[in-house]
N, C-alpha and C positions, 0 to 999 in steps of 0.2 A: 456556601462561598465559591467563587471561583476558584479556577486552578492557580491565577495570576497573585489573587490576596492570599490563597495559601501557602504558596513558595514567597511572597513578600514577609507573610508572617514568620514562617521559619527560618528564612534568612537573618529576619530582625532578631529573633529569639537568640539564636545561635551567636550573633555578634555580641547583642547586650549580656549574654552570661561570659563570652570571652573576655570583654570589656572589663567586666566586673572582676573577674578572676585577676586579669592582667593588672587593672588599677589597684587593686588591694594588695598582689604581690609587690608592686612597685612602691607603694604608700608603707607596705610593713617592711620591706628592707630599709628604705632612707628613714624609717623610725627607729628601727633597728640601730642601723652605724650613726644614728645623729645622735642619740642619748646613749648609745653605747660608749661613744669617747667621752661624754661626759660624766658617766658613771665610773670608767676608768680612772678619770682622773679625779672624781672624788675620792673613790677608795683607796688608790696610791696615796693621796696625801693626808687621808685620815689615818692610815697605817703609820704614816710619817709621824705625825702628831702623838698619834698613842705610844710610838715607840721612843718617841721623844721624851717621854714621864719618866722623871727618876725620884720616886718615891719609896720609903719604908715605914715600918713600924716606929722605929727609934728617932726618925727625922720627921714624921707626922705625915697624914696621907693628904698633902697638897698638889692640887693638880693645876698645873700653869698654862701658859700660852708664850711660847719663846717668842719677842718682840720682831727679831729679824725674820722668823718664820712667819709672822702674822702678817708682816708687811708683805711678803712674798703672796702670801694667799689672797691678802688685799689687792694686788698688781693683776693676780689671777683671776680677780671678781668672784672670790670662793668667800664663805662666810661662815665663820665658826663659832659653836657654842662649845663650852665645856662644863659641864654639872659634877659638882662632887657630892656625892650621897652621903659621906661621912660627917659633913657639916652643913649642906644644904645650899653651899656658894655656888654661883654659876659666873662661869668668865665669858665674857663676849670679845669678838675681835672690833677694832675700832668702825669698819664699815658697818656692823652692825649697831652700834653704838649711835653713829651718827644718821641712822636710817629709823633710830627705835623699833629694832626688831627682835622679836625674841619667840624662838622654836619653843612649842609646846614639850614639857619635859615628862617623859612617863615614868611612873612609880618603878622602885627598883626591883620590886617583885614581878614587873612585868616585862622587865626589859628583854627577857630571853625570849619571849611571844611576840617581839614586833619585828615588822619588815625591816631590812635594812634600808632599801630605797623606798622612799615614799614623795609622790607629788602632793605638794602642799601649797597653800595660799597666805602670804602675808601683807596685809596692806596695800591689797589688789596686785602684789606681785606675785609671778607664779614660780617655783623653787622646787628643784629636785634634790631631796635630804637624804643624806647619809649618815646614819647612827651607826656606830660599835661603839660596845660597852667595854670599861676598864675593869678588870678583874684581879683581884690580889688574894692566894691562897682560895681560890676558886669561889671567892666572893666578890660581887660587883661592888665597886666603890665609887664608880663614875662612869660618864657615858660622853663622847665627844660625838657631837653633831655638825656636818659639815654641809653645806650646800651651795648651790649654783643656782643664779639666775639663769631660769630657761625662757624667756619671752621672747628671746630671738628665735630661739629653736621652735616653740610652740607658733609662733606666727609663719615659720616658714612651714610646717606641718600642716597648719591651717588655710594656707594659700595652697600648698599642693592638694589638699583634699577637696578644695574648691573649684582648683583647676582638673583634677582629674573627675570630678563630677559633673560640671559643665561641658567638658572636653567631651564625654563619653556620651553625653545627652545630645550634643551637638552631631557627633559621629553618629549616633545611631539613626537621628532624624534625616542628615544627610544620606545614610546608607539605606535607608528604608524608602524615601524619594527615588534615588538611583535605581535600588532594585527594584520597587515597582515598575520603574519605566523599562528597564531590563527587562522584567518580567513580560512587560507587554509587547515589547516589541519581540522578544525570544518567540511568546506564545501566539504572536500575530498569523505567522503561516500556519498554525492548528487552524485558527478560525476562518482561514480560506479553504482548509479541508474539510471544516465543517460545513461552510456555505458551499462547496461544492458536492459534497454528500448529499444537503438536504435540495439541491439541484437535481440530482439523480433521484432523490425520492418523489419529488413532486413530477418529475420527468420533463423538465423546461429545455433543457438543452444540454446535451451528453457531449459536445464539440469544447464545453468548458474544460481549460486545462488551470493549473496551479500555476503561478509567475513565481520563481525562488531564483534569486541569485545570491544567495548567500553560502557559506561554507556546507561540505560534502560531510554533515554531522548525522546524528540520528535524524534531526528533523528534515534536513535535505535528503536523506535515503528514504524516510517516510514520505516525504512529496513524491520524490519521484517513484516510488511504489504506485502511490494512489494514482498520480498521473498514467500509468502504465495499464493501473487496472481501469481507469475511466476509457483508455484509447481500447482496450480489450472489451470492454463492455460496449463502447460506441459502435466497436467493429460488429460484435454478437447483435446488438439491435438491430444495426444496418442490414445483415444476414438475416435476422427475423423477419424484420420488414420485408425484406427482398422476397423471399420465400412466403410470406404470408401474401403479399402482390400477386406473385406466381400461381399459388394456389387460388387466388379469387380469379385471376384471367384463366387459368385451367378448367376452374368450375363453371365459367361465364362460357368461355370457349365449349366445354364438353355439353352444358345445357343447349346451346344454340345447335351443335352438331347433331344431338338428340332430337330436338325440336322438329328438324325436318323430315327426317324418316318418320317420327311418330303421327305427327300431321300427314303425311302420305297415307300410312295405314290407317289410321283413325278416318280419313276422308274415304278410302275406297271400303271400306268395312261398314261405313255408314251407308253408301251407297249401294252396298250388297243387300245389305239388310231393308234397306227402304225398296228393293228392287223385287225381293224373294218374299219377303214378308207380307206386301201387299194383296190385297183381293184380286184375283183373274183380271176383273175390268179393270181395276185401276193401275195397272202394270204399265209403261210406257207401251206405244204401239211399235213394235219391232217383233219378227218372228222368232222362233226356238233358236234358228241358227245364229241370228244375231244378236240374240241375249245370251247364248253360250259364248259365243266369242268375247262380247264385252263383260261376263263373268271372268272368264278365264284370262282376260289382260288385266283386271283387278286384282286378281289372286298373282299374277305374277309381278304386279306392282309391288305388293304387301311381301310375297317370297323376297326378292330383292333389297326391299328396304329393311327386312328383317334379316337380311344376309349382310346388310350394312353395318345394322346396329349392333350385331354380332361380333364383327371386326372390330369396331368402335370399341367396345367394352373390352374384349380381349388385347387391343391394344393399351387401354387405360390400365389393364389390370397388370400388365408387365410393365408399364411405367411405374404403377405404385408399388410393384415390389422393387423396382430399381430405387425409387427412392425411399425405400425404407431398409437400406442397405443389403437386399438379398444377393448373396453370392450363389455362383453357378459352380456345379459340377464340373472337376477338371479331368484332363487327360492326354495324353499326347495323342493328337488327330494328325494323319497324313493329310497333306494340302491336294496333291494332285487326285486322289479318287476323291475326295470329296467337292472339288472344283468342277469335275467333270462330270459327276452325278448332277451337278447344279445348273450346268448347261446343258445335260440331256434334258432334264425336265424342263428348263427355262424356255424351250422350244414348244413347248404346249401352253404357255400362258396368252391370253388375248393380247394381240397385239398387229400393228398395219405395218413395222419396221422389220427389216432384214436383221436377222440373227446371226452373227459372225462370230466365230470362235477363234481368237489370234492364237498368238504365240505362247505354250505354256510349259517351255522347256524348262524353264527353274524351277519349277515344282516338284521336280524329281528329288526325292530323297529329303524333302524338306516337311517339319512336322511343325505343327503350333500346339502349345499347351493350354487347351480349352475346351469348349463344349462344343462336340460335332454339331448340334442341332440349333443351339445360339449361332454359330457360324453359319448356314447353308441359311435360317432365316435373315441375318443381316445381308448376307450377299443379295437373296430373293427380293429385298426392299429395295437395295438400288436396282437391280434389273427392271423390277416391275415399274419403278420411277421412271427409268429412261423410257420404258415402253410407253409408258402414260403420256410423257411430254415429246414423243418423237412420231409425229401423225404420219409421217413419210421419211424414207432414208434407210439408215441402219444403227445397230448397237453392237458394238464390237466388245468382248473380255478378253484379256490378254493379261500375263503377268510380267514383273519386273522384279529386278532385286539392286538391293544395295545394301551391302555390307552383311550385316547378321540379320536383316527385314526382307521381306517381301512383300511387292506390292501389287495387289490385284486393281486393275485398270479396267473399267469399265466408261466407254466413249460411247456418246450417241450425237447425232446430227438433227437434233430436235428444235424445239424453240429457245432454249437456253433462258438465260436470264440475267439482269444488271447485275455488275459486280457487288453494287451495295446491298444488293439483298443477299451476298451469300453469307456475313457472319448471323444471317437470322433464319437459315433454312432450317437449322438444326432444333429450333426453339418449338415447343409443342403448340399444333393447331396452327402453326403458321405455314402460309402457302403464298409464294410470289405474285405479286398482283394480277398478271397476265392471266394467270391460271385461276383466279377464285370464281367460281359460278359457272367455268367453263369444263375445267378436267375434275373427274369427281376425285375424291378422297376425303380424309378426314385431316390431315397434316401431323399427323403420329409417329408415321413410318421413318422418317429421318430421324427423331429423338429416341425413337428405341434403336435403330442400327448405331447411334453414336454411343448409346450405354453399353451395348455389345462389345463396341470397338476400344471404349474405354475399360473393360472388364478385363479384356486382353491383352491389356498394356499397349495398345496400337494408338493410331491416329488416322486422321482423315484428309484429303488434300482435294480442293475442288478448284477446277480450272473452267468458267464458261464466258461467254460472249452473247449479248443478247442477241437471238436470232440465228445464232451459228452454232447452238449446242453445246453441251456439257461433256466434263468428263471428270470422272470421281477416282481419286486412286486411295486405296484402302490399304495402309502399311500395317503389316503384323511381324513382331519378332518370331523367328524361327529358331528351331533346331535342326541342322543340316544331318541326315543318315541315323536320327536317332531310333527309327523302326527299320526293320527289314521291310523292304519294296514287296 
C-alpha cells in the first residue's frame, strides 16, 4: 500500500472514530434530556396522586382518582391506572377507557422488584410507564401506574439517529475523497524527488531540478535539500569528468611525447645491431673511421633521447605528486641570495640570447616562507623557457615590489605568442602553435612552475605579443627582515 493510501486510511479511521464518539455523545445527551423531562413530569404527578389518597382501615381501603386531577392529567396527555390489591379493583383515567388501554399489573409480591420506569407498547402506541406502590403499615395495598405517550420523542430520537448515521457516513466518504486528493497533492513533490533520484541512478541527466512553488514546510525544505544535493552531485560529476578527460589527455600526450624518443632510440639500436652484428663482408662499405663516427652519432642520439625521456619522466613525477596533494617542506628563505645564485647558474645554460641582470634592490631583507629547491626550480623553468624561445636578443631578470609582495620579472625579446594562447600555456603538454615541432620541449615545465607558485601562495602575470617577446612576473608573498642578512 502506498503512503498516500495509508495516510488516507489513517485520516478516515480517525475521523470515523471521532464521528462515532461525537454522534453517540450527542444522541445520548438529547435522549437523556428528552426522556428526562418526561420522567420528571411522571414522577411528580405520580407522587401527587399517591399523596392525594386518603384511606384508613376504618373507612376501607379504597383507592380513587380525583376527577379534577384526572382531567388535568388528561390535558397533559398522561394516562393513569390505579390498582387496588385488597379488592382487585382497578381504576382508569378517561383517556385510557376511550382508547381501551390497560397496563399489565404485576403481582403484589413482585412490586418491590419491578423497575419504576419501563418502556412499553400498547395497541401500537409507545409509552413511558412509571409505577409507584401504595403502602399501609409496610404492606403494599395498591399500585399507581402513570404513563406518558412518547411517540413524538421516539420519532425524534429515531430521526436524530438516522441523521447522525447518514451524516457521518457522507462526511466520512467526502472526507476520505478530499483526504485522498490532498494526500496525492501533498505527496506529488515526493514523487518528483523519487523521479529525480531515479534519474540520478540511471545517470540520464544530472541537471534535473525539482520544481516546487509551495510553502517552505518539511516537504519544501526536503526538496530544497535534494536540489542542493543534485547541484553538488552535478558539480562533482563535472569535476570528475573534467579530471578524467584531463587524465586521458595527459596519458595520450605523455604517450605521444615518449613515443618519439623511444622510436629514435630503437631505430639507432637496431641500426647499430645490424652494423656490428653482421659478418665482416656483410657490413656497409665504409672504413673504420666512418664506421666509428657513424656509431658515435647513433650513441649520441640515444643518449640525448634518453636524457629527454628522463626529464619527461621527472616532470611527470612532479606533476603526479602535485595531483596527489603532496605538500612541500617550508622554511623562511631569503630571496636575495636565492635569486643571485639562480642568476649565476643561469649563465651556464645553453642559450643564444644575452643574459642580463636587472635591478634586484627590492629583494634585500625579503624572505619567502617556502622551499628553496622548489623556488629555484621554478625560476630555472621560466629562464630556460625564455632562452628557448629567444633565438636572438636578450633575457632580463629583475625584481619589483607591490605592498607585501615581491615580483620577480623575467623579460625576453623572443618570438612571443598570441594573447589567445596565454590562458593555455600552463596546461600540461600545451605548447604554442609556432613552437610545435620547432622548439624542443615536453610542455610540462610551465605546469610544474605554476604548481610551485600556487603552493607558495603566489601568482603569475603574463604580458606578451606575437613577434615581440614575453614578460613573466612571478608574485610571491614575502616577509621583510624576518631573517638576519
